[in-house]
C-alpha positions as CSV (number, residue, x, y, z in Angstrom):
1,M,122.7,130.3,122.3
2,W,122.3,127.1,124.6
3,T,122.7,123.8,123.0
4,D,121.3,120.5,124.3
5,E,124.2,117.9,124.3
6,I,121.8,115.0,124.1
7,V,119.9,116.5,121.2
8,E,123.2,117.3,119.4
9,E,124.4,113.7,119.9
10,I,121.2,112.3,118.4
11,H,121.7,114.7,115.4
12,R,125.2,113.5,114.9
13,I,124.2,109.8,115.1
14,R,121.4,110.3,112.8
15,E,123.7,112.0,110.4
16,E,126.2,109.3,110.5
17,Y,123.5,106.7,109.9
18,A,122.2,108.5,106.9
19,K,125.7,109.0,105.4
20,S,126.3,105.3,105.9
21,F,123.6,104.7,103.3
22,N,124.6,107.7,101.1
23,Y,121.4,109.2,102.2
24,D,119.3,106.7,100.4
25,L,115.8,106.7,101.9
26,D,114.9,103.3,100.4
27,A,118.3,101.7,101.6
28,I,117.7,103.3,105.1
29,F,114.1,102.0,105.2
30,A,115.2,98.5,104.2
31,D,117.7,98.4,107.0
32,L,115.2,99.5,109.5
33,R,112.9,96.7,108.4
34,K,115.5,94.2,108.7
35,K,116.4,95.5,112.2
36,E,112.7,95.2,113.1
37,A,112.4,91.8,111.8
38,E,115.6,90.6,113.7
39,S,114.4,92.2,116.8
40,S,112.5,90.2,119.5
41,R,110.3,93.1,120.1
42,E,106.7,93.1,119.5
43,V,105.9,95.5,116.4
44,V,102.7,97.3,116.9
45,N,100.6,99.0,114.0
46,L,99.5,102.4,115.1
47,S,97.7,103.4,111.9
48,R,94.3,104.5,112.3
49,K,91.5,102.3,111.7
50,R,88.8,103.5,109.4
51,G,85.9,102.5,111.6
52,L,87.3,104.7,114.5
53,T,88.0,108.0,112.5
54,T,84.6,107.8,110.6
55,R,82.9,107.0,113.8
56,W,83.4,110.5,115.1
57,S,84.1,112.5,111.8
58,G,82.3,112.5,108.5
59,R,79.8,110.2,109.4
60,A,77.2,111.7,107.1
61,R,79.5,111.3,104.2
62,D,80.3,107.8,104.7
63,L,76.6,106.8,105.1
64,G,75.7,108.4,101.8
65,G,74.5,111.7,103.2
66,E,71.5,110.0,104.8
67,A,72.8,110.3,108.5
68,K,72.5,113.5,110.6
69,D,75.8,115.2,111.2
70,T,76.0,115.2,115.1
71,S,79.5,116.4,115.3
72,R,78.6,120.0,116.1
73,R,76.9,121.4,119.2
74,R,73.8,123.2,118.9
75,T,73.9,126.8,120.3
76,G,70.5,128.0,119.6
77,N,67.1,126.9,120.3
78,Q,65.0,124.6,118.1
79,D,64.1,127.2,115.7
80,G,67.8,127.7,114.9
81,E,67.9,131.1,116.6
82,S,71.0,131.8,118.8
83,R,70.6,132.6,122.4
């Protein structure tokens, strides 16, 4: 079986890092937050903004059911029959 040396190295480093914190996720998270704060890099929040996700999906639900659901294309004529 073929193995990728770079991937193997990443797995080894990740294992050593986790082992150094006795596999404690809270300690790992705290260390990563500390490194993030000490870094001079800009930290960007990529979590979804509610307005953008509801704009294209679930709009009728967010507006109390009064808005027409326009998320699906119509495949038939105006009487609802398929072509």
